[in-house]
Each structure stands twice: as structure tokens, then as C-alpha cells.
C-alpha positions in Angstrom: 10.3 -4.5 4.1 12.6 -5.7 7.0 11.6 -7.7 10.1 12.7 -8.8 13.4 11.1 -11.1 16.0 12.1 -10.3 19.4 11.3 -11.6 23.0 11.0 -15.0 21.6 9.9 -17.7 22.4 7.6 -16.9 25.2 6.3 -13.3 24.5 7.3 -12.8 20.9 7.1 -9.4 19.3 7.0 -8.8 15.4 8.9 -5.7 14.6 8.5 -4.4 10.9 10.3 -1.7 9.2 8.7 -0.2 6.0 10.0 2.0 3.5 7.8 4.8 1.9 4.7 3.2 0.4 5.4 -0.4 1.8 2.6 -2.0 3.9 2.0 -4.9 5.8 -1.6 -6.4 6.9 -2.6 -8.0 10.1 -5.2 -9.3 12.2 -7.4 -6.9 14.3 -5.8 -6.0 17.5 -2.3 -7.0 16.5 -0.7 -3.7 16.6 1.2 -2.7 19.7 3.0 0.4 18.5 3.6 2.4 15.4 5.5 5.3 14.4 3.8 8.6 13.4 4.6 8.1 9.8 2.4 5.0 9.6 -1.1 5.1 8.5 -3.8 2.4 9.4 -6.3 1.4 6.9 -9.2 -0.9 7.8 -10.6 -3.3 5.2 -13.7 -5.0 5.7 -13.9 -8.3 3.9 -10.5 -7.8 2.4 -9.9 -6.4 -0.9 -13.3 -7.6 -2.1 -15.3 -5.1 0.3 -18.7 -6.2 1.2 -18.7 -9.0 -1.3 -15.8 -10.4 0.4 -17.3 -10.2 3.8 -20.4 -12.0 2.7 -18.3 -14.8 1.1 -16.1 -15.3 4.1 -19.1 -15.1 6.5 -20.6 -18.0 4.7 -17.5 -20.0 4.6 -17.2 -19.5 8.4 -14.1 -17.4 8.1 -14.0 -15.2 11.3 -11.4 -12.7 10.1 -13.7 -10.2 8.6 -11.7 -7.1 9.3 -8.0 -6.5 8.3 -5.6 -3.8 9.3 -3.3 -2.6 6.7 -0.3 -0.4 7.9 1.2 1.7 5.1 4.4 3.8 5.7 4.4 7.6 4.6 8.1 7.8 4.7 11.4 5.6 4.9 12.3 3.7 8.0 8.8 3.7 9.7 8.0 0.8 12.0 5.1 -1.1 13.3 5.1 -3.7 16.1 2.7 -6.5 16.3 1.7 -9.1 18.9 -0.6 -12.1 19.0 -3.2 -12.1 21.7 -1.5 -15.0 23.7 1.9 -15.8 25.0 4.2 -17.7 22.7 6.4 -17.5 19.4 6.2 -15.9 15.9 7.5 -17.5 12.9 7.9 -16.2 9.3 6.6 -18.5 6.5 7.9 -17.9 3.1 4.8 -18.7 0.9 6.6 -18.0 -2.2 9.3 -20.8 -1.2 7.0 -23.3 0.7 4.2 -23.0 -2.0 0.7 -23.0 -0.7 0.4 -23.4 3.1 -2.7 -24.2 5.4 -2.8 -22.7 8.8 -5.4 -22.5 11.4 -7.1 -19.3 11.5 -6.1 -18.5 15.1 -2.4 -18.7 14.4 -2.2 -16.1 11.5 -0.8 -12.7 12.7 0.3 -10.7 9.8 1.2 -11.0 6.1 2.4 -9.1 3.1 0.1 -7.7 0.6 0.8 -10.3 -2.3 -0.1 -13.3 0.0 -3.6 -14.5 -1.0 -5.8 -16.0 1.8 -8.8 -18.3 1.4 -11.0 -20.6 3.7 -10.8 -24.2 3.1 -14.4 -25.4 3.1 -14.2 -29.1 3.5 -13.6 -31.7 6.3 -10.3 -29.9 7.3 -12.4 -27.0 8.4 -13.4 -29.4 11.4 -10.0 -30.2 12.5 -9.7 -28.6 15.8 -11.7 -29.7 18.9 -12.4 -26.3 20.1 -14.8 -25.8 17.1 -13.6 -22.2 17.2 -10.8 -22.5 14.5 -11.0 -23.0 10.9 -8.3 -23.8 8.4 -6.9 -21.0 6.1 -5.2 -21.3 2.7 -2.1 -19.0 2.2 -0.7 -18.7 -1.4 0.6 -16.1 -3.8 4.0 -14.2 -3.1 5.7 -13.2 0.3 5.8 -13.7 4.1 3.1 -14.6 6.3 3.8 -14.5 10.1 2.2 -17.1 12.1 1.9 -17.4 16.0 2.2 -20.3 18.3 0.9 -21.1 22.0 4.4 -21.9 23.5 7.5 -22.4 21.4 7.3 -23.0 17.5 8.4 -26.6 16.8 8.9 -27.4 13.3 9.1 -30.9 11.6 10.0 -32.3 8.0 7.7 -34.9 6.8 9.1 -37.3 4.2 7.6 -40.1 2.2 9.2 -42.7 4.3 8.6 -41.0 7.6 5.0 -39.9 8.3 3.9 -37.8 11.1 1.2 -38.2 13.7 0.3 -35.2 15.5 -2.4 -34.3 18.2 -4.4 -31.7 16.0 -4.8 -29.1 18.8 -1.0 -28.5 18.5 -1.2 -27.7 14.7 -0.2 -24.3 13.7 0.6 -24.8 9.9 1.5 -27.3 7.2 2.2 -27.3 3.5 -0.6 -28.0 1.4 0.9 -31.0 -0.6 0.8 -33.2 2.5 -1.7 -36.0 2.6 -4.0 -35.9 5.6 -5.8 -38.7 7.5 -7.8 -37.6 10.7 -8.7 -40.4 13.4 -9.5 -40.6 17.1 -6.9 -41.5 19.4 -7.6 -43.0 22.9 -4.1 -41.6 24.2 -5.5 -38.2 23.7 -8.3 -36.6 25.9 -10.6 -34.1 24.3 -10.5 -31.1 26.8 -13.8 -29.5 25.4 -15.8 -32.6 24.3 -14.6 -35.4 26.9 -13.5 -38.7 25.8 -10.9 -39.3 22.8 -9.3 -36.8 21.0 -8.2 -36.6 17.4 -4.8 -36.8 15.7 -3.9 -36.1 12.0 -1.5 -38.1 10.2 0.6 -36.4 7.7 2.1 -38.5 4.7 4.3 -37.4 1.6 6.8 -34.6 1.6 6.4 -31.3 3.3 6.6 -29.2 6.4 4.5 -28.9 9.6 4.6 -26.2 12.2 3.5 -27.1 15.7 3.0 -25.2 19.0 4.3 -26.8 22.0 1.5 -26.2 24.4 -2.3 -26.8 23.9 -4.3 -23.7 24.8 -7.4 -25.7 25.6 -5.6 -27.9 28.0 -4.4 -24.7 29.6 -7.8 -23.0 29.6 -9.2 -26.1 31.1 -6.8 -26.1 34.0 -7.4 -22.4 34.7 -11.0 -23.0 35.0 -10.6 -25.8 37.3 -8.4 -23.6 39.5 -11.1 -20.9 39.5 -13.6 -23.2 40.7 -11.6 -24.4 43.6 -10.9 -20.8 44.6 -14.5 -20.1 44.4 -15.4 -22.9 46.7 -12.7 -21.8 49.0 -14.1 -18.3 49.3 -17.4 -19.7 50.9 -20.8 -18.8 49.8 -21.5 -16.2 47.0 -24.3 -13.7 47.0 -26.0 -15.9 44.4 -26.3 -18.5 47.1 -28.7 -16.2 49.1 -31.1 -15.2 46.1 
């Protein structure tokens, strides 16, 4: 398998070239194009079928359907895109060791990459309440997307890192984590204080330079202003 990431950092596209028999798996809706020699196979609950779907539903894993793209010939291609503007980065799970990623960031992965849901306090990391934490292990590449550019930081034992958790994309599993409220951060969804996560130890953190919750909230404010400017609606007369 070969890959190139194009149109980055604002509108990144993952362009994958497959030889006969090779495949790449991706989240539903990620495909933009594929050549005629690429077959699409849909798996429910991953490789464990219905049993896997039930396990993942209980553990609050939302990605119950995966798409596998399999090449019938050499030099076949598939292009994959996230559902939001931003960047894409390849994470070598073999080299980095186990990695944790927020569920909304995972775009695609090689078949030997194993995924699991982290069912503990980390599953409540994100103030939106819509994201969980995925564990990535095994061998191969995983491709994660960010809202805005991808920003990477090495964490060392003498230099811990404090992060607004809604900017988190992924981190190496060996890092120690401590979550706390921070008055300098406003929770867009819940109001009041937001949360930060402090990382200690030796490892790596992937961050997104924009917070999608803040952007969504501003968009809603603008829509409300436009609604007011348009005068009364039909509902006002019912």
C-alpha cells in the first residue's frame, strides 16, 4: 500500500494506492472516489459480526459499520476524506505502540490495526458528550483527521503538557493523564468552566488547532441573529 495526503492542511484528502489483494478500512461515508477495480465490503461490528456490534454498542462505540476497500488488480486507488475541514495525519501504530484517539478523528486504518473502546473515565473526556476514546494497537498505519491543522507535541518526563481537551486528537497510551476543570476555558456546550488534561511521562500528543464546538456555537449565534433580522416567521402567527 502507498498513500499520499493532498490538499492539506485545510481540506486534506487521503489518496491510497493498493496492489492486488491489498485493502484499507475506513469509517462510513469516508470514500470520495475509487477506481473500478476496488471492491467495497461492509462489515457490521468489525470482524466479530453481530457479536462485535453488541459489544461495541454496550461500550458506547458509535462506529458500528466499517467499510473495507479491496483491490482486484494492481495500482488501484481510493480517495478518503473526513466529514469536516482540516488535516489528515498517518500514525504508525507499530512504531508508536498503543495509541488512544478520540472516536471522531479516526478516518482509516490498515487491516492489522486493532481497535477497542476504552471504557473508563477517559470515555468522558470530551465536553461535547458525543466522542469516546478508541484504543489503537497491532501493526500498521492509522489515519486520523483534525479540525484545522494537526499540531504535534512530544511530552517528556521533565516537561508535562496541559491541553484543552476539545483540541485532543490522539496520544500515546503510555502517558499519564490527569483531568481537571480550568477557569480559563469556557465549556461551549455546558457553560461555565471547561476541562483540561495534563499529560506526564514520555510520549506524543496530536492536537487540532481549532475547536469544532466553539465554531459550531458561533455559527448558531450567527443563525439566530439572521433569524431576528428576517422579521417574524410563520411560527409567530400559529
